[in-house]
N, C-alpha and C positions, 0 to 999 in steps of 0.2 A: 642872916634872916632870923627874925625872932619867931619862936615856936609858940603856938597857942593851943589850948585844949579846945576840943570841938564845941563844948558848951559855951566857952568864952566867945568863940567866933560867932555863934548863933546870937549871942546877946549884942554883939557889936555890929554885925553885918546887917545890911538892909536888904534882906532877901524876901521876895514875895512868897509867902507860904502857900498861897493859892495858885501857884504857877500851874498852868495847864500844859500838859505834854501835847504839843501840836501834831506829833506823829502818832497816828492811830492806825492799826491794822484794819483790814476789811471787817474781820470778826468783831473788833472793838467798836467800830462805827455802827455795825448792825445791832450789837448788844445795846449800845447807847440809845439807838432809835427804839428798840423794843422797850427799854426801861422808860423812856419818855411816854410812850403810848400806854404802858401799863400803870402809869401814875394816875391816869383818869380813865379807867377801863370802860366806863359807861358813856364817855363823851362820843357823840356822833360826828363823824367826819364826812366830808363830801368826796365823791369819787370823780374820776375823769371818764368822759364818755368815749366809747369806741376807740380806744388807743390803737388797737390792732389794725384798724381800717384807715388810719391817717398816714399821709406821706411822712417820711422820717423827719423832715424839717419842721413840719407842723406838729408832729408828736413831740419832738424835743422841746418845743416852746409851750406845750400845754401846761396849764396850771389852773388852780382854783383856790379860793380862800378856804380855810379850815379843812385842808386835805391832810392825809397822812404825811405828805412831803412838807407841808407848811409847819407841822408839829416839829419835824426835825430841824427845819430852818430857823425856828424860833429859839432853838437852843444855842447859847453862846459857846458851848464846848464844841459842838459840831461845826459851827461857823469858824471858830478858831482853827479847827482841824482842816478847813478848806471848803466847806459847803458854801457855795456862792449864791444860791438862789433856791426858789421852791418850784422850779419847773421840772417836768418829767425828765428832760435831757440832763439836767444838773444832778438829779437824784440818781439817774442811771450811771453817770460818770463817777460821782462821789462814792456811792455805795458799791460800785463795780458790779452792777447787775446787768443781766441780759434783758432784752425787750420782753421775752417770755416771763422772766422772773418778776420784773416790775409790773407788767400787765396783771399778774396774779395778785399783786398787792393793792393796786390803785384803780383798777378798771371797773366801770359801771356794770359790765356784763356778769361779773362775779358776785356783786353785792347789792346792786340797785343804786338809787340816788345817794344813800348814806350807808355808812358802816361804823360799827363801834370800834373804838381804839383797841379793845381787847381782841377782837377778831383780826384786826390788821396785825397786831403783835404776833398772834398765833400763825398767821400766814408768812411772817418774816422768819420766825424761829427755825424752820427746816433749812433755811439757806445757810445757817451757821455751820451745818455739817460739812459744807463744802460741796463742790461740784464733782460728780464722778468724772474720771478721766475720759477724754474723748476717744472715739474709735481709733483715730490716728495715734494717739498716745499709747493706747493698749497694743496696737500693732507694732509700734516702734519698740515697746518693751519686750514683746514676744520675739521679735526678730533680732534683738541685741543679746539674746541669751546664748 
């Protein structure tokens, strides 16, 4: 086998330098969403009405044009990472959010008809800190000592 220097291989090889890593952690996906929203901080986005009062099937299918979720879906990086649509249920699945967390990001009752991208980004940022351990996880830890 013939040995080549790395620089020589890069000249010869047809490697896509813009290759997108399709595996993104939850934090990376949320960071990307925040970055997208912060690119146009004064853009006003539509909210979803009364998500907390909808049956789970209806809530999962909820969507609207120009929503915070549609900003994420318009991004080719997030789509390549697995975001398949701009519905409430798809955002919940892809960003690994609870109903309570996603409700705080997209629901009408928090912001009214529209909300600025900057405000949505600020509401997502605390989710990067991670979730506190559940009561059962804390009990399990205490009992295993």
